[in-house]
PASEBA-1860 file (N, C-alpha, C; in nm, 3 decimals):
! residues 133
1> MPKATNAD> 10.455/2.011/16.687/10.390/1.908/16.747/10.480/1.789/16.736 ~ 10.468/1.699/16.841/10.543/1.589/16.825/10.497/1.495/16.707 ~ 10.596/1.412/16.664/10.584/1.339/16.533/10.517/1.210/16.586 ~ 10.434/1.154/16.485/10.355/1.027/16.500/10.449/0.908/16.515 ~ 10.410/0.822/16.595/10.511/0.689/16.618/10.503/0.607/16.483 ~ 10.622/0.554/16.455/10.638/0.469/16.340/10.570/0.326/16.375 ~ 10.477/0.300/16.284/10.406/0.182/16.297/10.487/0.049/16.287 ~ 10.603/0.063/16.228/10.699/-0.037/16.203/10.778/-0.080/16.319
9> DPDAPNGV> 10.780/0.025/16.419/10.844/0.014/16.540/10.779/-0.070/16.647 ~ 10.836/-0.199/16.683/10.751/-0.273/16.782/10.738/-0.206/16.923 ~ 10.829/-0.114/16.949/10.820/-0.039/17.088/10.712/0.081/17.074 ~ 10.659/0.110/16.959/10.577/0.216/16.944/10.442/0.174/16.996 ~ 10.357/0.288/17.063/10.232/0.261/17.093/10.163/0.228/16.983 ~ 10.049/0.146/16.995/9.955/0.121/16.905/9.838/0.198/16.893 ~ 9.819/0.282/16.806/9.701/0.370/16.812/9.719/0.497/16.698 ~ 9.627/0.574/16.706/9.624/0.694/16.638/9.653/0.816/16.716
17> QIDLISGE> 9.751/0.906/16.675/9.783/1.031/16.753/9.678/1.140/16.712 ~ 9.624/1.209/16.824/9.521/1.304/16.811/9.579/1.440/16.842 ~ 9.598/1.536/16.756/9.655/1.671/16.801/9.533/1.762/16.825 ~ 9.515/1.809/16.943/9.391/1.902/16.986/9.468/2.047/16.982 ~ 9.442/2.122/16.901/9.493/2.253/16.880/9.407/2.379/16.937 ~ 9.458/2.448/17.033/9.368/2.548/17.078/9.365/2.667/16.995 ~ 9.249/2.744/17.001/9.237/2.866/16.900/9.343/2.967/16.952 ~ 9.381/2.967/17.068/9.502/3.061/17.115/9.631/3.031/17.029
25> RMENMATM> 9.662/2.915/16.997/9.778/2.873/16.938/9.766/2.924/16.792 ~ 9.639/2.922/16.732/9.620/2.947/16.601/9.602/3.090/16.560 ~ 9.561/3.166/16.671/9.520/3.297/16.633/9.614/3.410/16.574 ~ 9.733/3.371/16.601/9.833/3.483/16.544/9.933/3.418/16.439 ~ 9.884/3.314/16.379/9.944/3.223/16.269/9.887/3.293/16.140 ~ 9.959/3.296/16.034/9.920/3.332/15.904/9.863/3.210/15.845 ~ 9.775/3.220/15.739/9.700/3.104/15.679/9.800/3.004/15.639 ~ 9.904/3.029/15.578/9.997/2.908/15.521/10.068/2.849/15.657
33> EKIRMILD> 10.086/2.924/15.750/10.137/2.865/15.869/10.042/2.757/15.935 ~ 9.907/2.793/15.932/9.812/2.712/15.974/9.800/2.585/15.882 ~ 9.800/2.608/15.750/9.775/2.492/15.672/9.894/2.407/15.673 ~ 10.005/2.457/15.687/10.117/2.373/15.686/10.130/2.282/15.802 ~ 10.100/2.338/15.934/10.083/2.272/16.061/9.986/2.156/16.050 ~ 9.866/2.195/15.986/9.768/2.082/15.981/9.810/1.976/15.878 ~ 9.848/2.023/15.757/9.898/1.907/15.678/10.014/1.835/15.721 ~ 10.109/1.893/15.788/10.226/1.816/15.840/10.183/1.700/15.934
41> GVHDGNIV> 10.087/1.741/16.034/10.032/1.643/16.124/9.962/1.533/16.034 ~ 9.871/1.565/15.949/9.798/1.462/15.865/9.890/1.370/15.793 ~ 9.990/1.448/15.725/10.113/1.362/15.660/10.150/1.250/15.743 ~ 10.162/1.284/15.873/10.238/1.200/15.981/10.132/1.097/16.022 ~ 9.999/1.106/15.985/9.902/1.004/15.998/9.819/1.042/16.117 ~ 9.830/1.172/16.167/9.771/1.234/16.300/9.622/1.266/16.256 ~ 9.531/1.267/16.344/9.403/1.341/16.337/9.418/1.470/16.392 ~ 9.386/1.586/16.342/9.396/1.713/16.391/9.264/1.776/16.427
49> ILEEGLTP> 9.253/1.830/16.548/9.134/1.882/16.586/9.157/2.021/16.632 ~ 9.095/2.120/16.559/9.106/2.252/16.589/8.994/2.312/16.668 ~ 9.028/2.367/16.781/8.933/2.422/16.871/8.841/2.530/16.798 ~ 8.887/2.620/16.726/8.800/2.712/16.664/8.795/2.708/16.505 ~ 8.832/2.603/16.449/8.814/2.586/16.299/8.906/2.692/16.229 ~ 8.862/2.693/16.093/8.926/2.773/16.005/8.820/2.882/15.928 ~ 8.862/2.977/15.881/8.769/3.077/15.803/8.748/2.993/15.679 ~ 8.635/3.046/15.611/8.612/2.979/15.473/8.733/2.992/15.379
57> DEESKLIE> 8.787/3.111/15.379/8.905/3.124/15.280/9.005/3.032/15.325 ~ 9.036/2.998/15.453/9.152/2.928/15.494/9.113/2.794/15.473 ~ 8.992/2.735/15.484/8.940/2.599/15.453/8.967/2.584/15.297 ~ 8.922/2.687/15.238/8.946/2.666/15.078/9.085/2.643/15.030 ~ 9.185/2.731/15.096/9.321/2.722/15.065/9.384/2.584/15.119 ~ 9.330/2.545/15.234/9.370/2.406/15.288/9.336/2.297/15.163 ~ 9.223/2.307/15.119/9.183/2.201/15.023/9.256/2.210/14.901 ~ 9.299/2.340/14.854/9.377/2.366/14.739/9.515/2.317/14.755
65> VTMSEISP> 9.568/2.337/14.873/9.714/2.289/14.892/9.725/2.135/14.901 ~ 9.615/2.083/14.980/9.596/1.932/14.987/9.586/1.865/14.852 ~ 9.498/1.925/14.751/9.505/1.871/14.614/9.637/1.877/14.554 ~ 9.718/1.964/14.579/9.832/1.972/14.500/9.944/1.858/14.558 ~ 9.915/1.831/14.682/10.001/1.736/14.748/9.964/1.578/14.737 ~ 9.855/1.551/14.686/9.814/1.427/14.673/9.892/1.346/14.598 ~ 9.933/1.217/14.633/10.020/1.118/14.564/9.963/0.982/14.589 ~ 9.941/0.903/14.485/9.879/0.776/14.511/9.946/0.683/14.592
73> DEFNGIEI> 10.079/0.679/14.603/10.152/0.602/14.696/10.199/0.661/14.832 ~ 10.172/0.786/14.859/10.230/0.865/14.967/10.105/0.933/15.058 ~ 10.022/1.017/14.994/9.915/1.101/15.048/9.813/1.085/14.979 ~ 9.696/1.025/15.052/9.562/1.021/14.987/9.472/1.139/15.004 ~ 9.517/1.239/15.071/9.438/1.373/15.079/9.377/1.358/15.226 ~ 9.280/1.443/15.253/9.224/1.474/15.384/9.062/1.448/15.397 ~ 9.019/1.426/15.506/8.877/1.430/15.543/8.869/1.541/15.646 ~ 8.787/1.638/15.614/8.766/1.741/15.708/8.609/1.763/15.734
81> ETYPKSTT> 8.571/1.775/15.864/8.450/1.813/15.909/8.445/1.931/16.007 ~ 8.343/2.001/16.001/8.340/2.134/16.074/8.200/2.142/16.131 ~ 8.181/2.185/16.254/8.043/2.216/16.297/8.009/2.343/16.222 ~ 7.891/2.360/16.187/7.841/2.499/16.143/7.867/2.597/16.246 ~ 7.902/2.718/16.175/7.915/2.845/16.273/7.789/2.884/16.342 ~ 7.788/2.925/16.440/7.665/2.991/16.500/7.685/3.141/16.503 ~ 7.593/3.210/16.491/7.594/3.351/16.490/7.509/3.414/16.610 ~ 7.569/3.495/16.678/7.514/3.569/16.798/7.490/3.717/16.738
89> RDSSLLGR> 7.375/3.762/16.754/7.333/3.884/16.694/7.311/3.979/16.804 ~ 7.360/4.089/16.810/7.330/4.183/16.897/7.253/4.300/16.828 ~ 7.129/4.304/16.844/7.035/4.380/16.767/7.018/4.517/16.801 ~ 7.078/4.557/16.935/7.072/4.704/16.987/7.159/4.790/16.884 ~ 7.115/4.918/16.882/7.189/4.999/16.789/7.329/5.015/16.837 ~ 7.358/5.019/16.964/7.501/5.026/17.009/7.564/4.899/16.953 ~ 7.505/4.793/16.986/7.567/4.652/16.939/7.601/4.665/16.793 ~ 7.508/4.719/16.710/7.544/4.714/16.572/7.642/4.807/16.519
97> IMGGDEST> 7.654/4.914/16.594/7.752/5.023/16.568/7.893/4.961/16.610 ~ 7.895/4.897/16.718/8.017/4.842/16.771/8.063/4.706/16.704 ~ 7.996/4.668/16.626/8.013/4.525/16.548/7.975/4.404/16.634 ~ 7.825/4.418/16.674/7.809/4.317/16.759/7.745/4.168/16.700 ~ 7.757/4.179/16.553/7.745/4.053/16.496/7.870/3.973/16.504 ~ 7.866/3.868/16.555/7.984/3.790/16.609/7.962/3.642/16.575 ~ 8.051/3.595/16.469/8.040/3.450/16.431/8.132/3.373/16.531 ~ 8.096/3.258/16.586/8.193/3.186/16.665/8.204/3.040/16.593
105> AKLTVIGP> 8.339/3.033/16.553/8.374/2.904/16.487/8.368/2.781/16.584 ~ 8.336/2.674/16.541/8.334/2.562/16.628/8.445/2.465/16.570 ~ 8.439/2.347/16.646/8.539/2.244/16.630/8.553/2.202/16.491 ~ 8.673/2.156/16.438/8.702/2.115/16.316/8.788/1.997/16.338 ~ 8.764/1.887/16.252/8.833/1.760/16.267/8.891/1.738/16.127 ~ 9.029/1.705/16.127/9.089/1.691/15.985/9.183/1.567/16.003 ~ 9.178/1.480/15.922/9.260/1.354/15.916/9.288/1.301/15.777 ~ 9.371/1.192/15.791/9.403/1.135/15.656/9.283/1.081/15.591
113> ANQIETLH> 9.257/1.082/15.465/9.150/1.050/15.388/9.127/0.887/15.407 ~ 9.242/0.820/15.419/9.228/0.677/15.426/9.222/0.623/15.570 ~ 9.220/0.703/15.661/9.198/0.651/15.801/9.077/0.719/15.874 ~ 9.018/0.824/15.815/8.897/0.866/15.882/8.769/0.865/15.799 ~ 8.668/0.829/15.848/8.539/0.812/15.782/8.426/0.868/15.858 ~ 8.372/0.988/15.814/8.259/1.048/15.889/8.144/0.948/15.900 ~ 8.091/0.916/16.007/7.967/0.833/16.019/7.841/0.905/16.037 ~ 7.850/1.022/16.109/7.731/1.118/16.136/7.775/1.256/16.156
121> KDETLISA> 7.707/1.348/16.100/7.739/1.484/16.140/7.614/1.568/16.164 ~ 7.606/1.647/16.259/7.481/1.734/16.280/7.555/1.870/16.344 ~ 7.459/1.954/16.367/7.511/2.091/16.443/7.570/2.060/16.591 ~ 7.544/1.937/16.654/7.602/1.933/16.781/7.700/1.792/16.792 ~ 7.713/1.723/16.685/7.799/1.598/16.693/7.853/1.565/16.558 ~ 7.990/1.535/16.577/8.054/1.470/16.471/8.096/1.346/16.511 ~ 8.057/1.230/16.443/8.087/1.091/16.472/8.173/1.026/16.363 ~ 8.294/0.994/16.390/8.378/0.951/16.290/8.446/0.812/16.335
129> LVSRD> 8.477/0.729/16.223/8.545/0.591/16.266/8.692/0.635/16.218 ~ 8.789/0.593/16.303/8.937/0.616/16.277/9.004/0.487/16.280 ~ 9.065/0.443/16.175/9.150/0.342/16.157/9.309/0.354/16.164 ~ 9.393/0.266/16.192/9.523/0.291/16.204/9.586/0.311/16.076 ~ 9.535/0.233/15.968/9.588/0.231/15.831/9.512/0.160/15.744
END
């Protein structure tokens, strides 16, 4: 991912970098690779949006690693919001045999805790206020 611009650089664009990460990019990554990619972006002050979200175990590990990296002067932690997963159920006998219960992960938004504030969240909308610092 490209690095966020330095806020002290007068030639740098003024704003917040948003990294939109496709499910395809994440699908073959190990859990720690995903977490490192997310946290590296957030450490740089970026908002990271995952097309397909994380598994509950991956999300727990992300929180665990984040807690170990919090430093009062450098890193305040993360804010994370995820749409609830929707479940499509194939109730036919063949569907059940072939594993027809399919969970579809939805969008996940992750950002620095001191820059992103969730204003509203429901099953179809995440509304957040993002500040530069």
